[in-house]
Backbone as JSON, one array per atom type, in Angstrom:
{
  "sequence": "XXXXXXXXXXXXXXXXXXXXXXXXXXXXXXXXXXXXXXXXXXXXXXXXXXXXXXXXXXXXXXXXXXXXXXXXXXXXXXXXXXXXXXXXXXXXXXXXXXXXXXXXXXXXXXXXXXXXXXXXXXXXXXXXXXXXXXXXXXXXXXXXXXXXXXXXXXXXXXXXXXXXXXXXXXXXXXXXXXXXXXXXXXXXXXXXXXXXXXXXXXXXXXXXX",
  "N": [[279.72, 145.17, 127.26], [278.1, 144.2, 129.34], [278.45, 141.5, 129.21], [281.12, 141.29, 129.99], [281.09, 142.35, 132.64], [279.42, 140.51, 133.8], [280.85, 138.03, 133.68], [283.55, 138.56, 134.4], [283.68, 140.57, 136.33], [281.57, 140.53, 138.49], [279.24, 142.73, 139.6], [277.53, 142.74, 141.89], [278.81, 140.97, 143.62], [281.37, 142.11, 143.98], [280.57, 144.53, 144.88], [279.4, 143.92, 147.4], [281.72, 142.89, 148.64], [283.44, 145.19, 148.69], [281.91, 146.85, 150.26], [281.92, 145.48, 152.71], [284.75, 145.6, 153.21], [285.3, 148.41, 153.21], [283.44, 149.61, 155.07], [283.65, 148.03, 157.39], [286.17, 148.61, 158.33], [286.04, 151.37, 158.49], [283.86, 151.8, 160.33], [284.94, 150.55, 162.6], [287.15, 152.15, 163.19], [285.75, 154.53, 163.73], [284.29, 153.73, 166.03], [286.32, 153.22, 167.79], [287.46, 155.76, 168.0], [285.37, 157.56, 168.55], [283.55, 156.24, 170.06], [281.19, 155.43, 169.03], [279.21, 154.27, 166.25], [278.88, 155.63, 163.17], [277.18, 156.38, 160.21], [277.89, 158.12, 157.3], [276.62, 159.65, 154.48], [278.32, 160.95, 152.82], [280.56, 159.42, 152.68], [280.3, 157.67, 150.67], [281.53, 158.11, 148.28], [284.07, 157.29, 148.77], [283.72, 154.5, 149.14], [282.81, 153.94, 146.51], [285.16, 154.62, 145.17], [286.87, 152.56, 146.09], [285.6, 150.32, 144.99], [285.84, 150.88, 142.19], [288.58, 150.83, 142.04], [289.2, 148.18, 142.42], [288.1, 147.24, 140.08], [289.77, 148.49, 138.27], [292.16, 147.09, 138.82], [291.42, 144.59, 137.79], [290.98, 145.21, 135.11], [293.5, 146.19, 134.33], [294.99, 143.81, 134.6], [293.81, 142.36, 132.59], [294.77, 143.74, 130.3], [297.47, 143.43, 130.59], [297.88, 140.65, 130.64], [296.96, 139.49, 128.29], [298.08, 137.87, 126.23], [299.02, 135.7, 127.59], [296.59, 134.77, 128.69], [295.33, 133.76, 126.44], [296.24, 131.24, 126.11], [295.93, 130.03, 128.63], [293.35, 130.68, 129.62], [291.11, 130.28, 127.68], [288.38, 130.72, 127.48], [287.64, 133.1, 128.46], [286.04, 136.3, 128.02], [287.42, 138.42, 126.63], [289.44, 137.0, 125.37], [288.18, 135.22, 123.63], [286.8, 136.87, 121.93], [284.33, 137.97, 122.49], [284.34, 140.26, 123.99], [286.11, 143.12, 123.14], [289.56, 144.2, 122.72], [289.64, 146.89, 122.48], [287.29, 147.63, 123.74], [287.94, 147.09, 126.44], [290.02, 148.93, 126.84], [288.67, 151.35, 126.52], [286.8, 151.13, 128.7], [288.64, 151.14, 130.75], [289.68, 153.77, 130.58], [287.37, 155.19, 131.16], [286.86, 154.44, 133.83], [289.19, 155.34, 135.05], [288.82, 158.13, 134.69], [286.51, 158.5, 136.33], [287.5, 157.75, 138.85], [289.41, 159.78, 139.24], [287.75, 161.95, 139.28], [286.14, 161.51, 141.54], [288.02, 161.78, 143.57], [289.18, 164.22, 143.51], [290.56, 167.29, 144.64], [290.36, 166.79, 147.45], [292.01, 166.95, 149.62], [293.85, 165.31, 152.04], [292.81, 162.86, 151.37], [292.97, 162.77, 148.6], [295.77, 162.82, 148.37], [296.55, 160.35, 149.6], [295.24, 158.55, 147.91], [296.56, 159.12, 145.53], [299.08, 158.03, 146.06], [298.39, 155.36, 146.36], [297.47, 154.87, 143.73], [299.76, 155.3, 142.24], [301.32, 153.15, 143.16], [299.72, 151.12, 142.22], [299.94, 151.39, 139.4], [302.68, 150.93, 139.12], [302.79, 148.27, 140.04], [301.27, 147.02, 138.09], [303.01, 147.32, 135.97], [305.04, 145.64, 136.76], [306.85, 146.9, 138.43], [308.7, 147.95, 136.72], [310.5, 145.99, 136.19], [310.09, 143.52, 134.52], [311.14, 141.01, 134.09], [312.42, 140.13, 136.36], [310.77, 140.5, 138.73], [308.23, 138.97, 138.47], [309.21, 136.33, 138.62], [309.98, 135.9, 141.21], [308.97, 134.97, 144.38], [309.24, 136.5, 146.73], [309.76, 139.12, 145.8], [307.42, 139.61, 144.29], [305.46, 139.53, 146.32], [306.18, 141.69, 148.08], [305.94, 143.83, 146.3], [303.36, 143.84, 145.31], [301.41, 143.18, 147.3], [301.19, 145.39, 149.15], [299.14, 147.05, 148.22], [296.6, 146.32, 149.25], [296.67, 146.83, 152.19], [297.05, 149.55, 151.86], [294.73, 150.29, 150.73], [293.02, 150.21, 152.89], [294.14, 152.21, 154.48], [293.49, 154.32, 152.89], [290.72, 154.34, 153.4], [290.81, 155.18, 156.02], [291.74, 157.73, 155.58], [289.56, 158.92, 154.38], [287.83, 158.87, 156.61], [289.26, 160.48, 158.36], [289.28, 162.91, 157.02], [286.73, 163.74, 157.56], [286.46, 163.75, 160.32], [288.83, 164.27, 161.62], [290.45, 162.63, 163.43], [291.36, 162.07, 166.83], [291.9, 160.06, 168.69], [292.71, 157.88, 167.13], [295.47, 157.74, 165.48], [297.63, 158.28, 162.55], [299.62, 156.28, 162.65], [298.39, 154.29, 164.2], [296.34, 153.76, 162.45], [297.64, 152.64, 160.19], [298.66, 150.33, 161.35], [296.33, 148.98, 161.98], [295.35, 148.69, 159.43], [297.2, 146.92, 158.32], [296.64, 144.69, 159.9], [293.97, 144.13, 159.1], [294.5, 143.43, 156.53], [295.68, 140.88, 156.56], [294.02, 138.51, 156.22], [293.49, 138.73, 153.46], [296.02, 138.51, 152.34], [296.66, 135.91, 153.12], [294.68, 134.54, 151.67], [295.42, 135.23, 149.04], [297.95, 134.02, 148.76], [297.3, 131.41, 149.27], [295.5, 130.64, 147.13], [297.22, 130.57, 145.05], [298.92, 128.5, 145.25], [299.86, 125.33, 144.3], [299.79, 121.71, 143.92], [302.41, 119.68, 142.45], [301.34, 118.17, 140.45], [299.13, 119.59, 139.68], [300.06, 121.94, 138.51], [300.2, 124.29, 135.88], [300.91, 126.28, 132.92], [300.44, 128.59, 134.14], [301.62, 131.12, 136.28], [302.33, 130.38, 139.39], [302.61, 130.86, 143.0], [303.81, 128.64, 144.15], [305.42, 127.79, 142.1], [307.35, 129.69, 142.16], [308.85, 129.24, 144.34]],
  "CA": [[280.14, 145.39, 128.66], [277.25, 143.36, 130.2], [279.12, 140.14, 129.24], [282.34, 141.42, 130.74], [280.78, 142.4, 134.08], [278.77, 139.16, 134.3], [281.79, 136.93, 133.79], [284.86, 138.93, 134.97], [283.62, 141.4, 137.46], [280.18, 140.57, 138.96], [279.13, 143.94, 140.4], [276.95, 142.45, 143.14], [279.77, 140.37, 144.44], [282.37, 143.07, 144.37], [279.95, 145.58, 145.67], [279.38, 143.45, 148.78], [283.12, 142.8, 149.18], [283.96, 146.51, 148.98], [281.14, 147.38, 151.39], [282.52, 144.9, 153.95], [286.04, 146.11, 153.42], [285.32, 149.86, 153.52], [282.72, 150.04, 156.29], [284.09, 147.37, 158.61], [287.35, 149.38, 158.81], [285.58, 152.73, 158.86], [283.09, 151.76, 161.56], [285.82, 150.2, 163.72], [287.9, 153.41, 163.53], [284.78, 155.37, 164.3], [283.96, 153.32, 167.3], [287.51, 153.44, 168.67], [287.73, 157.15, 168.1], [284.27, 158.38, 169.05], [282.69, 155.45, 170.88], [279.9, 155.14, 168.38], [279.32, 153.95, 164.88], [278.02, 156.59, 162.44], [277.29, 156.31, 158.73], [277.75, 159.37, 156.55], [276.41, 159.36, 153.03], [279.42, 161.52, 152.1], [281.64, 158.43, 152.57], [280.02, 156.79, 149.55], [282.5, 158.35, 147.21], [285.23, 156.38, 149.14], [283.29, 153.15, 148.74], [282.81, 153.82, 145.03], [286.57, 154.58, 144.77], [287.4, 151.22, 146.33], [285.03, 149.41, 143.98], [286.42, 151.23, 140.92], [289.98, 150.44, 142.12], [289.23, 146.73, 142.17], [287.8, 147.09, 138.67], [291.02, 148.84, 137.53], [293.09, 145.96, 138.93], [290.97, 143.54, 136.88], [291.19, 145.68, 133.74], [294.98, 146.15, 134.1], [295.36, 142.45, 134.4], [293.38, 141.98, 131.22], [295.63, 144.31, 129.35], [298.81, 142.91, 130.85], [297.99, 139.18, 130.42], [296.16, 139.04, 127.13], [298.75, 136.8, 125.46], [298.98, 134.49, 128.51], [295.23, 134.25, 128.77], [294.94, 133.07, 125.21], [296.61, 129.87, 126.32], [295.45, 129.49, 129.93], [291.98, 130.98, 129.86], [290.57, 130.52, 126.32], [286.96, 130.97, 127.6], [287.44, 134.49, 128.85], [285.39, 137.08, 126.92], [288.39, 139.18, 125.89], [290.23, 136.09, 124.61], [287.35, 134.6, 122.52], [286.29, 137.93, 121.08], [283.05, 138.48, 122.91], [284.66, 141.6, 124.37], [287.33, 143.46, 122.33], [290.59, 144.88, 123.37], [289.24, 148.33, 122.46], [286.27, 147.8, 124.83], [288.61, 147.11, 127.71], [290.7, 150.18, 126.93], [287.69, 152.4, 126.77], [286.32, 150.98, 130.04], [289.71, 151.58, 131.66], [289.73, 155.17, 130.58], [286.17, 155.71, 131.95], [287.12, 154.22, 135.27], [290.28, 156.34, 135.48], [288.2, 159.44, 134.81], [285.67, 158.47, 137.47], [288.34, 157.79, 140.09], [289.98, 161.16, 139.34], [286.62, 162.91, 139.58], [285.77, 161.25, 142.9], [289.05, 162.1, 144.54], [289.78, 165.53, 143.15], [290.49, 168.37, 145.63], [289.85, 166.24, 148.74], [293.04, 167.12, 150.6], [294.6, 164.15, 152.41], [292.22, 161.72, 150.63], [293.57, 162.87, 147.26], [297.16, 162.45, 148.52], [296.67, 158.91, 149.85], [294.86, 157.78, 146.7], [297.67, 159.26, 144.56], [300.11, 156.99, 146.43], [297.78, 154.04, 145.96], [297.37, 154.78, 142.29], [301.1, 155.14, 141.77], [301.69, 151.75, 143.41], [298.92, 150.24, 141.29], [300.61, 151.47, 138.05], [304.02, 150.21, 139.2], [302.53, 146.81, 140.13], [300.82, 146.65, 136.74], [304.23, 147.21, 135.12], [306.01, 144.8, 137.46], [307.81, 147.77, 138.95], [309.65, 148.17, 135.65], [311.42, 144.82, 136.08], [309.21, 142.39, 134.14], [311.85, 139.69, 134.03], [312.89, 139.72, 137.7], [309.75, 140.49, 139.74], [307.32, 137.84, 138.39], [309.88, 135.1, 138.96], [310.35, 135.84, 142.66], [307.81, 135.07, 145.39], [309.45, 137.63, 147.67], [309.55, 140.44, 145.1], [306.0, 139.72, 143.93], [304.72, 139.79, 147.51], [306.47, 143.02, 148.64], [305.57, 144.87, 145.34], [301.97, 143.78, 145.01], [300.51, 143.11, 148.48], [300.9, 146.67, 149.85], [297.9, 147.68, 147.72], [295.52, 145.99, 150.16], [296.66, 147.68, 153.42], [296.93, 150.95, 151.45], [293.26, 150.57, 150.54], [292.4, 150.5, 154.22], [294.68, 153.54, 154.82], [292.64, 155.25, 152.17], [289.48, 154.41, 154.11], [291.15, 156.04, 157.21], [291.89, 159.16, 155.11], [288.19, 159.41, 154.26], [287.32, 159.13, 157.93], [290.07, 161.62, 158.89], [288.82, 164.12, 156.33], [285.46, 164.16, 158.11], [286.45, 163.91, 161.81], [290.13, 164.63, 162.17], [290.5, 161.75, 164.58], [292.37, 162.3, 167.84], [292.21, 158.8, 169.32], [293.31, 156.98, 166.19], [296.4, 158.56, 164.6], [298.02, 157.55, 161.32], [300.33, 155.08, 162.99], [297.39, 153.27, 164.56], [295.59, 153.41, 161.27], [298.44, 151.72, 159.42], [298.79, 149.02, 162.04], [295.05, 148.41, 161.82], [295.25, 148.32, 158.03], [297.97, 145.7, 158.17], [295.89, 143.62, 160.49], [292.83, 143.85, 158.22], [294.99, 142.86, 155.28], [296.23, 139.56, 156.69], [293.19, 137.44, 155.51], [293.66, 138.88, 152.0], [297.34, 138.01, 152.01], [296.57, 134.48, 153.24], [293.91, 134.08, 150.51], [296.19, 135.43, 147.76], [298.99, 133.05, 148.7], [296.71, 130.04, 149.21], [294.98, 130.39, 145.83], [298.27, 130.44, 144.04], [299.76, 127.35, 145.61], [299.28, 124.07, 143.77], [300.65, 120.6, 143.96], [303.18, 119.54, 141.24], [300.47, 117.6, 139.43], [298.13, 120.59, 139.3], [300.66, 123.07, 137.88], [300.1, 124.53, 134.39], [301.83, 127.39, 132.55], [300.11, 129.73, 135.0], [302.72, 131.4, 137.21], [301.84, 130.3, 140.78], [303.62, 131.07, 143.99], [304.53, 127.4, 144.32], [306.49, 127.7, 141.08], [308.42, 130.67, 142.42], [309.67, 128.8, 145.55]],
  "C": [[279.36, 144.53, 129.66], [277.91, 141.98, 130.34], [280.35, 140.26, 130.15], [282.03, 141.47, 132.26], [280.21, 141.17, 134.6], [279.82, 138.21, 134.57], [283.1, 137.32, 134.55], [284.8, 139.84, 136.17], [282.16, 141.61, 137.89], [279.97, 141.74, 139.95], [278.48, 143.67, 141.79], [277.91, 141.84, 144.1], [280.87, 141.35, 144.95], [281.82, 144.2, 145.18], [279.81, 145.23, 147.14], [280.78, 143.42, 149.47], [283.61, 144.17, 149.58], [283.15, 147.15, 150.14], [281.66, 146.79, 152.67], [283.93, 145.48, 154.23], [285.99, 147.57, 153.88], [284.66, 150.13, 154.83], [283.13, 149.22, 157.5], [285.25, 148.13, 159.2], [286.87, 150.79, 159.29], [284.79, 152.76, 160.18], [283.95, 151.39, 162.77], [286.61, 151.44, 164.19], [286.99, 154.38, 164.18], [284.42, 155.03, 165.73], [285.1, 153.5, 168.26], [287.69, 154.92, 168.97], [286.66, 157.89, 168.84], [283.24, 157.55, 169.94], [281.34, 155.16, 170.32], [280.17, 154.86, 166.87], [278.32, 154.83, 164.09], [278.24, 156.4, 160.99], [277.01, 157.71, 158.17], [277.65, 159.1, 155.1], [277.58, 159.98, 152.24], [280.63, 160.59, 151.97], [281.44, 157.53, 151.32], [280.98, 156.96, 148.38], [283.79, 157.5, 147.5], [284.92, 154.96, 148.8], [283.34, 152.93, 147.28], [284.28, 153.81, 144.51], [287.2, 153.18, 144.94], [286.9, 150.21, 145.27], [285.64, 149.65, 142.63], [287.93, 150.77, 140.88], [290.11, 148.95, 141.87], [289.02, 146.48, 140.68], [289.03, 147.43, 137.83], [291.99, 147.77, 137.66], [292.71, 144.85, 137.92], [291.25, 143.98, 135.48], [292.72, 145.72, 133.39], [295.48, 144.76, 133.83], [294.95, 141.96, 132.99], [294.35, 142.5, 130.17], [297.05, 143.78, 129.44], [298.95, 141.44, 130.36], [297.27, 138.62, 129.19], [296.8, 137.92, 126.38], [298.81, 135.53, 126.33], [297.61, 133.89, 128.53], [294.78, 133.5, 127.53], [295.23, 131.6, 125.32], [295.91, 129.26, 127.52], [293.97, 129.6, 130.12], [291.26, 131.32, 128.56], [289.05, 130.91, 126.37], [286.62, 132.38, 128.05], [286.91, 135.36, 127.68], [286.39, 137.92, 126.01], [289.22, 138.25, 124.92], [289.44, 135.54, 123.35], [286.55, 135.6, 121.7], [284.94, 138.44, 121.46], [283.13, 139.93, 123.45], [286.02, 141.93, 123.68], [288.33, 144.17, 123.18], [290.33, 146.4, 123.56], [288.18, 148.58, 123.52], [286.94, 147.93, 126.18], [289.36, 148.41, 127.93], [289.8, 151.36, 127.19], [287.11, 152.35, 128.17], [287.34, 151.45, 131.04], [289.76, 153.08, 131.73], [288.54, 155.82, 131.33], [286.4, 155.55, 133.39], [288.12, 155.15, 135.8], [289.71, 157.72, 135.66], [287.32, 159.56, 136.07], [286.42, 158.59, 138.8], [288.96, 159.18, 140.24], [288.94, 162.11, 139.8], [286.23, 162.75, 141.04], [286.73, 161.73, 143.93], [289.74, 163.42, 144.31], [289.51, 166.58, 144.25], [289.88, 167.94, 146.95], [291.0, 166.19, 149.75], [293.84, 165.83, 150.81], [294.07, 162.89, 151.69], [292.86, 161.66, 149.27], [295.07, 162.36, 147.34], [297.35, 160.92, 148.69], [296.26, 158.14, 148.61], [295.91, 157.94, 145.58], [298.68, 158.24, 144.81], [299.62, 155.64, 146.05], [297.82, 153.87, 144.45], [298.78, 154.58, 141.71], [301.6, 153.72, 141.99], [300.91, 150.79, 142.5], [299.56, 150.27, 139.87], [301.91, 150.71, 138.11], [303.79, 148.69, 139.33], [302.08, 146.25, 138.77], [302.04, 146.44, 135.85], [305.31, 146.44, 135.8], [307.22, 145.67, 137.99], [309.04, 148.0, 138.04], [310.73, 147.1, 135.5], [310.62, 143.57, 135.73], [309.83, 141.06, 134.08], [312.14, 139.18, 135.48], [311.66, 139.55, 138.71], [308.77, 139.29, 139.6], [307.92, 136.45, 138.8], [310.18, 134.89, 140.43], [309.18, 135.99, 143.54], [308.04, 136.3, 146.31], [309.18, 138.99, 147.04], [308.09, 140.7, 144.74], [305.21, 140.14, 145.12], [304.93, 141.29, 148.0], [306.09, 144.15, 147.66], [304.09, 144.98, 145.11], [300.99, 143.89, 146.21], [300.31, 144.42, 149.22], [299.62, 147.39, 149.39], [296.7, 147.49, 148.68], [295.56, 146.82, 151.43], [296.57, 149.17, 153.02], [295.49, 151.33, 151.18], [292.61, 150.92, 151.87], [292.94, 151.83, 154.77], [293.88, 154.57, 154.12], [291.3, 155.44, 152.91], [289.7, 155.35, 155.36], [291.18, 157.54, 156.75], [290.47, 159.75, 154.86], [287.62, 159.78, 155.6], [287.99, 160.38, 158.49], [289.64, 162.93, 158.31], [287.53, 164.64, 156.9], [285.54, 164.46, 159.57], [287.71, 164.32, 162.41], [290.36, 163.93, 163.48], [291.64, 162.13, 165.51], [292.84, 161.02, 168.5], [292.96, 157.77, 168.46], [294.15, 157.81, 165.25], [296.78, 157.66, 163.38], [298.78, 156.25, 161.61], [299.41, 153.95, 163.39], [296.67, 152.82, 163.32], [296.36, 152.41, 160.39], [298.51, 150.39, 160.01], [297.45, 148.27, 161.83], [294.82, 147.91, 160.34], [296.03, 147.08, 157.72], [297.26, 144.49, 158.72], [294.71, 143.23, 159.61], [293.27, 143.16, 156.96], [295.48, 141.38, 155.35], [295.33, 138.46, 156.05], [293.36, 137.52, 154.0], [295.01, 138.3, 151.55], [297.33, 136.46, 152.09], [295.8, 133.87, 152.01], [294.68, 134.13, 149.19], [297.26, 134.34, 147.66], [298.37, 131.67, 148.53], [296.17, 129.7, 147.84], [295.99, 130.2, 144.74], [299.34, 129.37, 144.42], [299.1, 126.03, 145.12], [300.25, 122.93, 143.93], [301.32, 120.47, 142.57], [302.29, 119.02, 140.13], [299.41, 118.57, 138.85], [298.72, 121.78, 138.53], [300.36, 123.08, 136.37], [301.15, 125.58, 134.07], [301.5, 128.67, 133.38], [301.2, 129.91, 136.09], [302.19, 131.47, 138.62], [302.98, 130.66, 141.72], [304.48, 129.82, 144.21], [305.61, 127.2, 143.29], [307.65, 128.64, 141.42], [309.28, 130.22, 143.61], [310.82, 127.92, 145.08]]
}
């Protein structure tokens, strides 16, 4: 597992990313709603959930793309045998258990995360249309990109569960989540656009156009 985390999911990098994502949104909502920025240690379960959700995305991709990765990414630990398929499945089950434990019986937080998790599973399975969705830029975008704004809506649910915000309602929270998601959308599209000479068998957005 040390090899996997070192090469495929560096915890220090993703920890910083999730901290910036979670608390930048949380603190902004707090400032708009209460005129002050307050940190509550009880929000750490939300931060941990976000981090584990990113790990789930990575693990699901490993399970989904194992045959593709054998050709395109032969140096990855799962492909060259330094990490086994069984290792990834066990780690996935552990992460699923932790996410369930962190979000159990938390009211609106549980409900929002359930929606997020449902979309995550559907995205992993190409929304049950594995032939149509991957081949379409439009379908891929509208089926996969909602996960990021929904992550920020989850952060709002954590805030709402503690403060029951009056100044920032759910409509405002969703608009703010969409705004926060734009850089992620731009990065996702940009990293999957290549010139014709740079294209490989990897399915980029530029191939879908």
